[in-house]
C-alpha positions in Angstrom: -24.2 1.8 -22.7 -24.0 -1.8 -21.3 -23.5 -1.3 -17.4 -21.5 -3.9 -16.0 -20.8 -2.6 -12.5 -22.9 -0.2 -10.8 -21.9 1.3 -7.5 -25.0 3.2 -6.1 -25.0 5.7 -2.9 -22.4 3.6 -1.4 -21.5 4.6 2.2 -18.6 3.2 4.2 -17.8 4.3 7.5 -14.9 3.5 10.0 -16.2 3.6 14.0 -13.6 4.4 16.4 -14.4 4.9 20.2 -15.6 8.5 20.0 -15.8 9.3 16.1 -17.3 8.0 13.2 -15.1 8.4 9.6 -17.1 8.7 6.8 -14.9 7.4 4.1 -17.5 7.1 1.7 -20.4 9.2 2.0 -23.0 8.5 -0.8 -20.9 7.6 -4.1 -22.0 6.5 -7.3 -20.1 5.4 -10.6 -20.7 3.0 -13.6 -18.7 0.8 -15.3 -19.5 -0.3 -19.1 -18.8 -3.0 -20.8 -15.2 -2.7 -22.4 -15.1 0.6 -20.7 -12.3 2.6 -18.9 -13.4 4.6 -16.1 -10.8 6.5 -14.0 -11.5 7.8 -10.6 -9.0 10.4 -9.3 -8.5 12.4 -6.5 -6.1 13.4 -3.6 -5.0 10.5 -1.4 -7.3 9.8 1.4 -10.9 11.0 -0.7 -11.9 7.3 -0.9 -11.1 5.7 -4.0 -9.3 2.6 -2.6 -12.0 2.1 -0.1 -14.7 2.0 -2.9 -12.7 -0.8 -4.7 -12.3 -2.8 -1.5 -16.0 -2.3 -0.8 -16.8 -3.6 -4.2 -14.8 -6.6 -3.3 -16.1 -7.3 0.1 -12.6 -6.6 1.2 -13.6 -4.0 3.9 -12.7 -5.1 7.5 -15.8 -5.1 9.7 -15.4 -3.8 12.2 -14.2 -1.2 12.5 -15.3 -0.7 8.8 -19.3 -0.9 8.1 -21.2 -0.6 4.7 -23.9 1.7 6.4 -25.7 2.0 2.9 -25.8 1.4 -0.7 -25.7 -1.3 -3.6 -23.0 -2.6 -5.6 -24.7 -4.5 -8.6 -22.6 -6.9 -11.0 -24.4 -8.1 -14.0 -27.7 -6.9 -11.7 -26.6 -9.0 -8.5 -25.8 -7.0 -5.8 -22.5 -7.9 -4.1 -23.2 -6.4 -0.9 -25.6 -9.1 0.1 -23.5 -12.0 -1.0 -22.0 -14.5 1.2 -18.2 -15.4 1.4 -18.2 -18.4 -0.4 -20.2 -16.6 -3.2 -17.9 -13.6 -3.2 -14.6 -15.7 -3.2 -16.2 -17.3 -6.7 -16.4 -14.0 -8.2 -13.2 -12.1 -6.5 -10.2 -12.8 -8.9 -12.4 -14.4 -11.6 -15.3 -12.1 -12.5 -13.6 -9.1 -10.8 -10.0 -9.0 -10.1 -8.1 -6.3 -8.5 -4.3 -4.9 -8.9 -3.7 -3.6 -5.2 -1.5 -0.5 -4.8 1.6 -1.6 -2.6 2.8 -5.0 -4.3 5.5 -5.7 -1.3 2.8 -6.0 1.2 0.4 -8.0 -1.1 2.9 -10.7 -2.4 3.5 -13.4 0.0 7.6 -13.1 0.6 7.9 -17.1 1.1 6.6 -18.4 -2.2 7.9 -17.7 -5.8 6.1 -15.3 -8.0 5.3 -18.3 -10.3 3.5 -20.2 -7.4 1.5 -17.2 -6.4 0.3 -16.7 -10.0 -0.6 -20.4 -10.3 -2.7 -20.0 -7.2 -4.6 -17.1 -8.6 -5.7 -19.4 -11.3 -6.2 -22.8 -9.6 -8.3 -21.0 -7.0 -10.8 -20.6 -9.6 -9.7 -23.1 -12.7 -8.7 -27.0 -12.9 -5.4 -26.9 -14.8 -2.5 -29.3 -15.1 0.7 -28.4 -14.1 2.0 -27.6 -17.3 -0.4 -25.4 -18.4 -0.3 -23.5 -15.4 3.5 -23.1 -15.5 2.7 -22.1 -19.5 0.4 -19.8 -18.4 2.4 -18.1 -15.7 5.6 -17.6 -17.9 3.3 -15.9 -20.7 1.5 -13.5 -18.2 4.9 -12.4 -17.3 5.9 -12.1 -20.6 2.6 -10.1 -21.4 3.4 -7.5 -18.6 7.1 -7.0 -19.8 9.2 -8.7 -17.2 12.4 -9.9 -19.0 13.6 -13.5 -19.0 10.1 -14.6 -17.5 11.0 -18.3 -17.4 13.6 -17.5 -14.7 11.6 -14.9 -13.0 8.7 -17.7 -12.2 11.4 -19.1 -9.8 12.1 -15.8 -7.8 10.8 -14.5 -4.7 9.4 -11.0 -4.4 12.3 -9.6 -3.1 14.7 -10.8 -5.6 12.7 -8.7 -7.8 12.6 -4.7 -8.5 9.7 -2.6 -7.3 8.5 -2.2 -10.8 9.2 -5.9 -11.9 6.9 -6.7 -8.4 3.9 -4.4 -9.6 3.9 -6.0 -12.9 3.6 -9.4 -11.2 0.5 -8.2 -9.8 -1.0 -7.0 -12.6 0.0 -10.6 -14.1 -1.7 -11.7 -11.2 -5.2 -9.6 -11.7 -5.3 -10.7 -15.5 -4.6 -14.5 -14.7 -8.3 -15.7 -15.2 -9.1 -12.9 -17.8 -11.7 -11.0 -15.4 -14.8 -9.3 -16.6 -13.7 -6.3 -14.4 -10.2 -5.2 -13.6 -9.5 -2.6 -11.0 -6.1 -1.4 -11.1 -5.3 0.5 -8.2 -2.1 3.0 -9.0 -0.8 -0.2 -11.2 1.6 2.2 -12.7 3.1 4.5 -10.3 6.4 2.6 -9.6 7.2 2.0 -13.1 9.3 3.9 -15.7 7.5 5.6 -18.5 8.4 3.1 -20.9 7.1 0.2 -19.2 4.0 2.1 -18.0 3.3 2.4 -21.7 3.7 -1.0 -22.5 1.0 -2.0 -19.4 -1.8 0.4 -20.7 -1.0 -0.8 -24.0 -1.7 -4.3 -22.8 -4.9 -3.3 -21.2 -6.2 -1.6 -24.2 -5.4 -4.8 -26.4 -7.4 -7.0 -23.8 -10.3 -4.3 -24.0 -10.3 -4.4 -27.6 -9.8 -8.4 -27.8 -12.0 -9.2 -24.9 -14.2 -6.6 -23.6 -12.4 -6.0 -20.3 -13.6 -3.4 -17.9 -11.2 -1.2 -16.3 -11.6 0.9 -13.3 -8.3 2.8 -13.1 -7.6 4.5 -9.8 -5.0 7.1 -10.3 -4.1 10.7 -9.2 -2.1 10.8 -12.3 -4.1 13.2 -15.2 -1.6 12.4 -17.5 -2.4 9.0 -17.5 -6.0 9.6 -17.5 -6.1 11.8 -20.4 -4.8 9.1 -22.5 -7.0 5.8 -21.4 -10.2 7.0 -19.8 -13.5 7.2 -21.3 -15.4 8.7 -18.5 -14.0 10.4 -15.1 -15.0 10.4 -12.0 -13.5 13.3 -9.5 -13.6 12.2 -5.8 -13.2 14.5 -2.9 -13.6 13.6 0.8 -16.1 10.4 0.1 -18.3 11.8 -2.4 -18.3 12.4 -6.3 -17.4 16.0 -7.0 -17.7 16.1 -10.9 -18.2 13.0 -13.4 -18.3 13.1 -17.4 -16.6 12.0 -20.1 -13.1 12.5 -21.0 -13.4 15.5 -22.8 -15.8 17.2 -20.5 -13.4 16.9 -17.4 -10.2 17.8 -19.1 -11.6 20.4 -21.2 -14.7 21.8 -19.6 -14.2 21.3 -15.8 -17.2 22.7 -13.7 -15.9 22.0 -10.2 -13.3 24.3 -8.4 -11.5 21.0 -7.1 -11.5 19.5 -10.7 -10.4 23.0 -12.1 -7.5 23.1 -9.4 -5.8 19.7 -10.1 -5.9 20.5 -13.8 -4.1 23.7 -13.1 -1.4 21.9 -10.9 -0.5 20.0 -13.8 3.2 20.8 -14.8 3.6 22.2 -18.7 6.3 23.4 -20.8 4.1 26.6 -20.8 4.7 26.9 -17.0 8.4 26.2 -17.3 10.1 28.7 -14.8 6.9 29.7 -13.1 5.4 28.5 -9.6 3.0 25.7 -9.9 -0.4 26.1 -8.6 -1.4 23.9 -5.7 -4.9 23.9 -4.1 -4.7 25.4 -0.4 -5.5 23.6 2.6 -5.5 19.7 2.8 -8.5 16.8 2.5 -10.6 17.1 5.5 -10.6 14.4 8.3 -13.2 12.4 7.5 -14.2 11.9 11.1 -14.5 15.7 10.9 -15.9 16.8 7.6 -17.0 20.6 7.8 -21.0 21.6 7.2 -22.1 22.0 3.8 -19.7 21.3 0.7 -16.8 19.6 2.0 -14.9 21.8 -0.2 -15.7 25.1 0.8 -12.7 25.6 3.1 -10.2 25.4 0.3 -12.5 27.3 -2.7 -11.9 30.7 -3.9 -15.8 30.5 -5.1 -17.4 29.6 -1.8 -20.6 31.7 -0.8 -22.3 31.3 2.7 -24.7 29.0 1.0 -21.6 26.5 0.8 -21.1 26.4 4.2 -24.4 25.3 5.3 -26.1 23.3 2.5 -24.4 20.0 1.1 -24.5 20.7 -2.9 -26.6 18.5 -5.3 -25.4 17.5 -8.6 -25.9 20.2 -11.4 -26.7 18.8 -14.8 -24.4 20.0 -17.8 -25.7 17.5 -20.3 -24.2 14.5 -21.9 -23.7 12.9 -18.4 -21.5 16.0 -17.5 -22.6 16.5 -13.8 -20.9 18.8 -10.9 -21.4 19.4 -7.8 -21.0 23.1 -7.7 -24.1 25.2 -7.7 -22.2 28.3 -7.7 -20.5 28.1 -10.8 -23.6 26.4 -12.2 -25.8 29.5 -11.3 -22.9 31.9 -13.2 -22.9 29.6 -16.1 -26.7 29.9 -16.2 -27.0 33.8 -15.4 
């Protein structure tokens, strides 16, 4: 695999007056050229923080990059100055943020905001700018795109604002697009259209997609590889077929068991007991052990290493690995 983006042992801490919240505690994942990699997990597990760290958007303080590397084309982004990072943000690596209402500027039209995303990195005349902004809105499925370029964010629906964010992310044809829950506010038909657009861009231009979501139904349709995050660590990773059909971590198994299905109609859906631990007060040992039905005494004392199931399928659960090997 031609690795384009590599996150290696990344640690991001947020320091309070008396506590340290370890939002990321040694996270590693790779994104290959033209590949779709999905980061999945519950809210608060660190998915978005890892994306913000890649682009140098962690507020410091209170945030701190406590360790690790983020390699893009072999260059460590964590060691770049703001000016050099700015040349990469939006142009080489772009991000679609989760909350469009807080990301879009309410005093500028959506057309002007798309144009700005282009002008930061390219010298383009006004006619070309207008044509590209209209085409981008058309590509993401916004009706009457010519008229919508003159609208302000408050004049659009939540789904339309989300599509504007996607258009801005694609404006400069990035090598890597980080999409943070990009289709959450969209109905099923528009969601399918957006995912189809991503697929088209990948087949045409080799776009690499880092897709952050908790929607495993979307993951099942688009992922090449999946990383399952829990409490600031990677709990399991592997190709789509391995994670969805041969899950080897209790957390992954719980996520899959909680999915609605026709065969479960009329039955109570499974839910994982308990909640994600406070990142400032993580339990000793495996962070999932308070919620895990397979936990043994070792799980409460020792942090688990990755167990190798072959073909890139890794799981941080030695208990299930020992059962398989027995």
